[in-house]
Structures are given as structure tokens and as C-alpha cells.
N, CA, C and O atoms as a GROMACS GRO file, in nm:
protein
  408
    1UNK      N    1   5.140   1.059  -0.180
    1UNK     CA    2   5.277   1.032  -0.116
    1UNK      C    3   5.350   1.170  -0.130
    1UNK      O    4   5.341   1.239  -0.231
    2UNK      N    5   5.417   1.200  -0.027
    2UNK     CA    6   5.509   1.304  -0.029
    2UNK      C    7   5.644   1.292  -0.081
    2UNK      O    8   5.698   1.184  -0.059
    3UNK      N    9   5.707   1.376  -0.141
    3UNK     CA   10   5.836   1.372  -0.190
    3UNK      C   11   5.936   1.459  -0.083
    3UNK      O   12   5.926   1.581  -0.080
    4UNK      N   13   6.023   1.396  -0.006
    4UNK     CA   14   6.074   1.468   0.095
    4UNK      C   15   6.245   1.424   0.094
    4UNK      O   16   6.294   1.355   0.005
    5UNK      N   17   6.310   1.470   0.189
    5UNK     CA   18   6.440   1.411   0.224
    5UNK      C   19   6.444   1.346   0.367
    5UNK      O   20   6.364   1.384   0.452
    6UNK      N   21   6.533   1.252   0.394
    6UNK     CA   22   6.541   1.199   0.524
    6UNK      C   23   6.677   1.230   0.583
    6UNK      O   24   6.783   1.230   0.520
    7UNK      N   25   6.661   1.254   0.707
    7UNK     CA   26   6.796   1.281   0.792
    7UNK      C   27   6.765   1.203   0.938
    7UNK      O   28   6.653   1.157   0.961
    8UNK      N   29   6.850   1.195   1.013
    8UNK     CA   30   6.841   1.122   1.155
    8UNK      C   31   6.884   1.214   1.251
    8UNK      O   32   6.961   1.305   1.219
    9UNK      N   33   6.841   1.201   1.372
    9UNK     CA   34   6.878   1.280   1.497
    9UNK      C   35   6.882   1.176   1.618
    9UNK      O   36   6.807   1.078   1.623
   10UNK      N   37   6.980   1.207   1.716
   10UNK     CA   38   6.994   1.134   1.823
   10UNK      C   39   6.995   1.195   1.957
   10UNK      O   40   7.038   1.141   2.059
   11UNK      N   41   6.935   1.335   1.943
   11UNK     CA   42   6.946   1.412   2.051
   11UNK      C   43   6.853   1.371   2.175
   11UNK      O   44   6.739   1.344   2.137
   12UNK      N   45   6.871   1.359   2.304
   12UNK     CA   46   6.792   1.323   2.407
   12UNK      C   47   6.664   1.441   2.450
   12UNK      O   48   6.690   1.561   2.441
   13UNK      N   49   6.560   1.403   2.485
   13UNK     CA   50   6.458   1.535   2.509
   13UNK      C   51   6.333   1.482   2.489
   13UNK      O   52   6.304   1.362   2.490
   14UNK      N   53   6.247   1.589   2.468
   14UNK     CA   54   6.090   1.555   2.451
   14UNK      C   55   6.061   1.620   2.308
   14UNK      O   56   6.132   1.705   2.252
   15UNK      N   57   5.954   1.570   2.264
   15UNK     CA   58   5.908   1.590   2.121
   15UNK      C   59   5.807   1.706   2.140
   15UNK      O   60   5.768   1.750   2.248
   16UNK      N   61   5.773   1.747   2.021
   16UNK     CA   62   5.663   1.870   2.041
   16UNK      C   63   5.537   1.826   2.091
   16UNK      O   64   5.461   1.909   2.140
   17UNK      N   65   5.502   1.688   2.083
   17UNK     CA   66   5.401   1.636   2.156
   17UNK      C   67   5.418   1.608   2.310
   17UNK      O   68   5.330   1.557   2.380
   18UNK      N   69   5.533   1.645   2.353
   18UNK     CA   70   5.553   1.610   2.493
   18UNK      C   71   5.593   1.462   2.519
   18UNK      O   72   5.611   1.422   2.634
   19UNK      N   73   5.605   1.391   2.423
   19UNK     CA   74   5.663   1.250   2.450
   19UNK      C   75   5.816   1.262   2.463
   19UNK      O   76   5.881   1.357   2.417
   20UNK      N   77   5.869   1.154   2.532
   20UNK     CA   78   6.019   1.139   2.521
   20UNK      C   79   6.072   1.085   2.391
   20UNK      O   80   6.008   0.994   2.338
   21UNK      N   81   6.170   1.126   2.339
   21UNK     CA   82   6.224   1.075   2.226
   21UNK      C   83   6.241   0.918   2.234
   21UNK      O   84   6.273   0.874   2.344
   22UNK      N   85   6.224   0.835   2.137
   22UNK     CA   86   6.236   0.692   2.138
   22UNK      C   87   6.270   0.646   2.002
   22UNK      O   88   6.265   0.718   1.902
   23UNK      N   89   6.305   0.518   2.004
   23UNK     CA   90   6.287   0.456   1.853
   23UNK      C   91   6.155   0.455   1.809
   23UNK      O   92   6.062   0.445   1.890
   24UNK      N   93   6.136   0.466   1.674
   24UNK     CA   94   6.004   0.454   1.600
   24UNK      C   95   5.927   0.571   1.587
   24UNK      O   96   5.809   0.568   1.550
   25UNK      N   97   5.999   0.696   1.620
   25UNK     CA   98   5.948   0.834   1.599
   25UNK      C   99   6.016   0.904   1.510
   25UNK      O  100   6.129   0.865   1.479
   26UNK      N  101   5.966   1.012   1.457
   26UNK     CA  102   6.028   1.097   1.367
   26UNK      C  103   5.977   1.251   1.375
   26UNK      O  104   5.871   1.280   1.430
   27UNK      N  105   6.048   1.331   1.324
   27UNK     CA  106   5.996   1.479   1.335
   27UNK      C  107   5.984   1.506   1.182
   27UNK      O  108   6.038   1.439   1.094
   28UNK      N  109   5.911   1.607   1.165
   28UNK     CA  110   5.865   1.659   1.020
   28UNK      C  111   5.869   1.798   1.005
   28UNK      O  112   5.833   1.868   1.100
   29UNK      N  113   5.913   1.856   0.887
   29UNK     CA  114   5.901   2.003   0.870
   29UNK      C  115   5.763   2.043   0.831
   29UNK      O  116   5.727   2.160   0.844
   30UNK      N  117   5.676   1.942   0.778
   30UNK     CA  118   5.528   1.969   0.759
   30UNK      C  119   5.443   1.941   0.873
   30UNK      O  120   5.417   1.828   0.913
   31UNK      N  121   5.400   2.055   0.926
   31UNK     CA  122   5.307   2.048   1.061
   31UNK      C  123   5.170   1.956   1.038
   31UNK      O  124   5.109   1.903   1.131
   32UNK      N  125   5.135   1.947   0.918
   32UNK     CA  126   5.028   1.849   0.889
   32UNK      C  127   5.040   1.720   0.910
   32UNK      O  128   4.940   1.648   0.912
   33UNK      N  129   5.174   1.668   0.928
   33UNK     CA  130   5.207   1.536   0.941
   33UNK      C  131   5.216   1.494   1.093
   33UNK      O  132   5.225   1.374   1.120
   34UNK      N  133   5.214   1.592   1.195
   34UNK     CA  134   5.226   1.564   1.331
   34UNK      C  135   5.110   1.473   1.369
   34UNK      O  136   4.996   1.501   1.331
   35UNK      N  137   5.138   1.360   1.446
   35UNK     CA  138   5.050   1.284   1.486
   35UNK      C  139   5.002   1.160   1.392
   35UNK      O  140   4.923   1.073   1.426
   36UNK      N  141   5.060   1.170   1.281
   36UNK     CA  142   5.046   1.079   1.189
   36UNK      C  143   5.150   0.953   1.170
   36UNK      O  144   5.269   0.970   1.198
   37UNK      N  145   5.107   0.834   1.125
   37UNK     CA  146   5.216   0.742   1.107
   37UNK      C  147   5.272   0.748   0.975
   37UNK      O  148   5.189   0.765   0.885
   38UNK      N  149   5.384   0.740   0.943
   38UNK     CA  150   5.457   0.756   0.814
   38UNK      C  151   5.540   0.642   0.780
   38UNK      O  152   5.620   0.590   0.858
   39UNK      N  153   5.513   0.599   0.640
   39UNK     CA  154   5.597   0.494   0.605
   39UNK      C  155   5.699   0.549   0.503
   39UNK      O  156   5.661   0.608   0.402
   40UNK      N  157   5.828   0.529   0.531
   40UNK     CA  158   5.932   0.585   0.428
   40UNK      C  159   5.978   0.485   0.332
   40UNK      O  160   5.994   0.369   0.370
   41UNK      N  161   6.001   0.520   0.205
   41UNK     CA  162   6.072   0.430   0.107
   41UNK      C  163   6.157   0.525   0.039
   41UNK      O  164   6.134   0.646   0.042
   42UNK      N  165   6.273   0.464  -0.032
   42UNK     CA  166   6.366   0.541  -0.083
   42UNK      C  167   6.295   0.598  -0.222
   42UNK      O  168   6.203   0.542  -0.282
   43UNK      N  169   6.348   0.700  -0.252
   43UNK     CA  170   6.314   0.770  -0.397
   43UNK      C  171   6.428   0.738  -0.497
   43UNK      O  172   6.532   0.802  -0.488
   44UNK      N  173   6.416   0.650  -0.583
   44UNK     CA  174   6.510   0.618  -0.664
   44UNK      C  175   6.545   0.730  -0.765
   44UNK      O  176   6.458   0.814  -0.787
   45UNK      N  177   6.675   0.740  -0.834
   45UNK     CA  178   6.709   0.866  -0.903
   45UNK      C  179   6.614   0.879  -1.036
   45UNK      O  180   6.599   0.986  -1.095
   46UNK      N  181   6.556   0.765  -1.074
   46UNK     CA  182   6.459   0.774  -1.184
   46UNK      C  183   6.327   0.804  -1.136
   46UNK      O  184   6.229   0.790  -1.210
   47UNK      N  185   6.318   0.844  -1.016
   47UNK     CA  186   6.167   0.894  -0.958
   47UNK      C  187   6.088   0.757  -0.913
   47UNK      O  188   5.974   0.767  -0.865
   48UNK      N  189   6.135   0.660  -0.925
   48UNK     CA  190   6.044   0.530  -0.887
   48UNK      C  191   6.073   0.492  -0.757
   48UNK      O  192   6.181   0.514  -0.702
   49UNK      N  193   5.957   0.421  -0.695
   49UNK     CA  194   5.973   0.376  -0.553
   49UNK      C  195   6.083   0.272  -0.538
   49UNK      O  196   6.093   0.173  -0.610
   50UNK      N  197   6.166   0.306  -0.434
   50UNK     CA  198   6.277   0.203  -0.395
   50UNK      C  199   6.240   0.126  -0.273
   50UNK      O  200   6.121   0.111  -0.247
   51UNK      N  201   6.328   0.079  -0.199
   51UNK     CA  202   6.322  -0.020  -0.096
   51UNK      C  203   6.259   0.060   0.040
   51UNK      O  204   6.292   0.174   0.073
   52UNK      N  205   6.174  -0.016   0.102
   52UNK     CA  206   6.109   0.020   0.235
   52UNK      C  207   6.226   0.063   0.327
   52UNK      O  208   6.327  -0.007   0.333
   53UNK      N  209   6.212   0.188   0.404
   53UNK     CA  210   6.296   0.215   0.500
   53UNK      C  211   6.234   0.197   0.642
   53UNK      O  212   6.303   0.165   0.738
   54UNK      N  213   6.118   0.217   0.648
   54UNK     CA  214   6.062   0.215   0.811
   54UNK      C  215   5.919   0.275   0.814
   54UNK      O  216   5.866   0.347   0.729
   55UNK      N  217   5.869   0.230   0.933
   55UNK     CA  218   5.753   0.306   0.957
   55UNK      C  219   5.773   0.375   1.091
   55UNK      O  220   5.823   0.314   1.186
   56UNK      N  221   5.733   0.503   1.101
   56UNK     CA  222   5.748   0.611   1.219
   56UNK      C  223   5.621   0.682   1.253
   56UNK      O  224   5.533   0.709   1.171
   57UNK      N  225   5.619   0.708   1.380
   57UNK     CA  226   5.519   0.783   1.421
   57UNK      C  227   5.574   0.939   1.432
   57UNK      O  228   5.676   0.970   1.495
   58UNK      N  229   5.499   1.023   1.368
   58UNK     CA  230   5.550   1.162   1.359
   58UNK      C  231   5.515   1.244   1.496
   58UNK      O  232   5.400   1.285   1.512
   59UNK      N  233   5.604   1.266   1.582
   59UNK     CA  234   5.557   1.308   1.708
   59UNK      C  235   5.648   1.457   1.740
   59UNK      O  236   5.640   1.520   1.846
   60UNK      N  237   5.722   1.490   1.637
   60UNK     CA  238   5.819   1.611   1.650
   60UNK      C  239   5.813   1.695   1.536
   60UNK      O  240   5.778   1.647   1.428
   61UNK      N  241   5.844   1.819   1.547
   61UNK     CA  242   5.869   1.927   1.447
   61UNK      C  243   5.985   1.978   1.464
   61UNK      O  244   6.067   1.926   1.540
   62UNK      N  245   6.012   2.106   1.383
   62UNK     CA  246   6.132   2.170   1.409
   62UNK      C  247   6.242   2.140   1.303
   62UNK      O  248   6.345   2.206   1.316
   63UNK      N  249   6.237   2.060   1.212
   63UNK     CA  250   6.336   2.020   1.124
   63UNK      C  251   6.328   2.118   0.997
   63UNK      O  252   6.235   2.197   0.980
   64UNK      N  253   6.432   2.105   0.915
   64UNK     CA  254   6.437   2.196   0.784
   64UNK      C  255   6.332   2.161   0.683
   64UNK      O  256   6.261   2.060   0.692
   65UNK      N  257   6.326   2.248   0.591
   65UNK     CA  258   6.209   2.246   0.493
   65UNK      C  259   6.212   2.117   0.418
   65UNK      O  260   6.316   2.080   0.364
   66UNK      N  261   6.103   2.049   0.412
   66UNK     CA  262   6.074   1.947   0.338
   66UNK      C  263   6.158   1.810   0.380
   66UNK      O  264   6.201   1.730   0.298
   67UNK      N  265   6.175   1.798   0.522
   67UNK     CA  266   6.241   1.685   0.575
   67UNK      C  267   6.184   1.626   0.681
   67UNK      O  268   6.122   1.684   0.769
   68UNK      N  269   6.209   1.484   0.672
   68UNK     CA  270   6.181   1.384   0.773
   68UNK      C  271   6.283   1.378   0.868
   68UNK      O  272   6.391   1.373   0.810
   69UNK      N  273   6.294   1.376   0.985
   69UNK     CA  274   6.412   1.363   1.075
   69UNK      C  275   6.380   1.225   1.157
   69UNK      O  276   6.288   1.224   1.239
   70UNK      N  277   6.441   1.133   1.138
   70UNK     CA  278   6.409   1.005   1.216
   70UNK      C  279   6.494   0.994   1.337
   70UNK      O  280   6.616   1.005   1.329
   71UNK      N  281   6.436   0.973   1.442
   71UNK     CA  282   6.510   0.949   1.573
   71UNK      C  283   6.566   0.831   1.579
   71UNK      O  284   6.492   0.738   1.550
   72UNK      N  285   6.692   0.801   1.612
   72UNK     CA  286   6.764   0.685   1.630
   72UNK      C  287   6.882   0.711   1.741
   72UNK      O  288   6.921   0.822   1.779
   73UNK      N  289   6.928   0.582   1.783
   73UNK     CA  290   7.025   0.591   1.889
   73UNK      C  291   7.159   0.662   1.809
   73UNK      O  292   7.168   0.680   1.688
   74UNK      N  293   7.239   0.689   1.891
   74UNK     CA  294   7.383   0.750   1.848
   74UNK      C  295   7.446   0.648   1.757
   74UNK      O  296   7.484   0.670   1.642
   75UNK      N  297   7.454   0.532   1.825
   75UNK     CA  298   7.518   0.432   1.729
   75UNK      C  299   7.449   0.408   1.599
   75UNK      O  300   7.519   0.373   1.504
   76UNK      N  301   7.330   0.422   1.583
   76UNK     CA  302   7.261   0.380   1.473
   76UNK      C  303   7.240   0.485   1.342
   76UNK      O  304   7.195   0.453   1.232
   77UNK      N  305   7.282   0.617   1.383
   77UNK     CA  306   7.249   0.715   1.310
   77UNK      C  307   7.330   0.698   1.154
   77UNK      O  308   7.272   0.722   1.048
   78UNK      N  309   7.454   0.660   1.161
   78UNK     CA  310   7.517   0.624   1.038
   78UNK      C  311   7.452   0.517   0.957
   78UNK      O  312   7.448   0.516   0.834
   79UNK      N  313   7.401   0.425   1.038
   79UNK     CA  314   7.348   0.297   0.952
   79UNK      C  315   7.222   0.339   0.866
   79UNK      O  316   7.202   0.308   0.748
   80UNK      N  317   7.129   0.428   0.959
   80UNK     CA  318   7.019   0.496   0.888
   80UNK      C  319   7.056   0.572   0.776
   80UNK      O  320   6.998   0.557   0.669
   81UNK      N  321   7.159   0.662   0.794
   81UNK     CA  322   7.192   0.749   0.670
   81UNK      C  323   7.240   0.685   0.547
   81UNK      O  324   7.227   0.735   0.435
   82UNK      N  325   7.301   0.563   0.575
   82UNK     CA  326   7.343   0.484   0.469
   82UNK      C  327   7.245   0.424   0.391
   82UNK      O  328   7.259   0.400   0.271
   83UNK      N  329   7.133   0.396   0.464
   83UNK     CA  330   7.015   0.335   0.406
   83UNK      C  331   6.943   0.423   0.308
   83UNK      O  332   6.903   0.384   0.198
   84UNK      N  333   6.926   0.570   0.368
   84UNK     CA  334   6.865   0.643   0.274
   84UNK      C  335   6.948   0.697   0.187
   84UNK      O  336   6.903   0.791   0.121
   85UNK      N  337   7.085   0.654   0.164
   85UNK     CA  338   7.172   0.713   0.051
   85UNK      C  339   7.202   0.581  -0.029
   85UNK      O  340   7.272   0.590  -0.131
   86UNK      N  341   7.156   0.465   0.010
   86UNK     CA  342   7.177   0.343  -0.090
   86UNK      C  343   7.095   0.377  -0.226
   86UNK      O  344   7.006   0.462  -0.241
   87UNK      N  345   7.147   0.292  -0.316
   87UNK     CA  346   7.084   0.302  -0.462
   87UNK      C  347   7.089   0.446  -0.509
   87UNK      O  348   7.002   0.486  -0.587
   88UNK      N  349   7.185   0.523  -0.468
   88UNK     CA  350   7.207   0.652  -0.521
   88UNK      C  351   7.086   0.732  -0.491
   88UNK      O  352   7.050   0.814  -0.575
   89UNK      N  353   7.016   0.719  -0.377
   89UNK     CA  354   6.908   0.800  -0.346
   89UNK      C  355   6.923   0.943  -0.306
   89UNK      O  356   6.840   1.031  -0.328
   90UNK      N  357   7.061   0.959  -0.232
   90UNK     CA  358   7.090   1.086  -0.191
   90UNK      C  359   6.999   1.134  -0.075
   90UNK      O  360   6.990   1.255  -0.053
   91UNK      N  361   6.937   1.051  -0.007
   91UNK     CA  362   6.851   1.106   0.101
   91UNK      C  363   6.714   1.111   0.038
   91UNK      O  364   6.622   1.106   0.120
   92UNK      N  365   6.683   1.120  -0.078
   92UNK     CA  366   6.550   1.141  -0.113
   92UNK      C  367   6.452   1.020  -0.094
   92UNK      O  368   6.487   0.905  -0.119
   93UNK      N  369   6.319   1.056  -0.046
   93UNK     CA  370   6.228   0.941   0.000
   93UNK      C  371   6.089   1.000  -0.036
   93UNK      O  372   6.058   1.118  -0.056
   94UNK      N  373   5.998   0.866  -0.039
   94UNK     CA  374   5.868   0.902  -0.062
   94UNK      C  375   5.820   0.876   0.079
   94UNK      O  376   5.877   0.793   0.150
   95UNK      N  377   5.709   0.952   0.125
   95UNK     CA  378   5.650   0.926   0.244
   95UNK      C  379   5.495   0.908   0.223
   95UNK      O  380   5.427   0.996   0.171
   96UNK      N  381   5.452   0.805   0.261
   96UNK     CA  382   5.326   0.761   0.256
   96UNK      C  383   5.260   0.781   0.400
   96UNK      O  384   5.305   0.733   0.504
   97UNK      N  385   5.157   0.854   0.388
   97UNK     CA  386   5.098   0.883   0.533
   97UNK      C  387   4.966   0.794   0.556
   97UNK      O  388   4.879   0.769   0.473
   98UNK      N  389   4.975   0.750   0.703
   98UNK     CA  390   4.882   0.664   0.740
   98UNK      C  391   4.798   0.757   0.841
   98UNK      O  392   4.856   0.796   0.942
   99UNK      N  393   4.673   0.792   0.819
   99UNK     CA  394   4.599   0.878   0.922
   99UNK      C  395   4.563   0.828   1.064
   99UNK      O  396   4.448   0.831   1.108
  100UNK      N  397   4.662   0.786   1.127
  100UNK     CA  398   4.657   0.724   1.255
  100UNK      C  399   4.757   0.714   1.347
  100UNK      O  400   4.866   0.708   1.290
  101UNK      N  401   4.765   0.711   1.477
  101UNK     CA  402   4.886   0.710   1.549
  101UNK      C  403   4.926   0.575   1.571
  101UNK      O  404   4.847   0.481   1.577
  102UNK      N  405   5.068   0.564   1.583
  102UNK     CA  406   5.133   0.430   1.604
  102UNK      C  407   5.105   0.335   1.503
  102UNK      O  408   5.153   0.222   1.510
   0.00000   0.00000   0.00000
């Protein structure tokens, strides 16, 4: 599992793979994750695994160092950020990689 940080974006456009942005995708600062399916969990302050956040297909790049940037609608950005900051996680996450698309 990777230890990373989570953010959200809601820009319209196309991903690094040429797909149109949509729910269920994310961008990664780590190019080796492109094309993989990522399962995100909160990383609790004591370093333990927290709540499940979601499963996303990594189709984009271009975010800051050590970040997973989840695409969501403009209306849902704050809700996503609240989820990754719950339980005093401060945006810290664990990323489980599934070596498959979708």
C-alpha cells in the first residue's frame, strides 16, 4: 500500500489517457499508478487503516507530489474533502493498487 494524500478536482476536460473526466476516476502524482484501479482508505493519526473512501480508476496525472486527486462534481468536492479529513486524518490516505483497469 502507498501512503499518500487525497484532494479533489472538478475541472472539465480530458485525462492523460484521453478519456473525458467523469465520476470514478482520479489523477496520481505517481506515473506507475496510471491505468490501475486504486482503493482509497483513510490513514488514521496512529497510522492504522481507517474507513474506506472509494475505488477509482487512475486515468490522469499532473497533481502535486504524493497526491491522489479524485474527480468529482463541483457540488461534491467539499463532501469528498470532508470524508478524507474525518477522524483527524488531515487528508492522509492509504492506497491499495489493483493491477487492472476499472
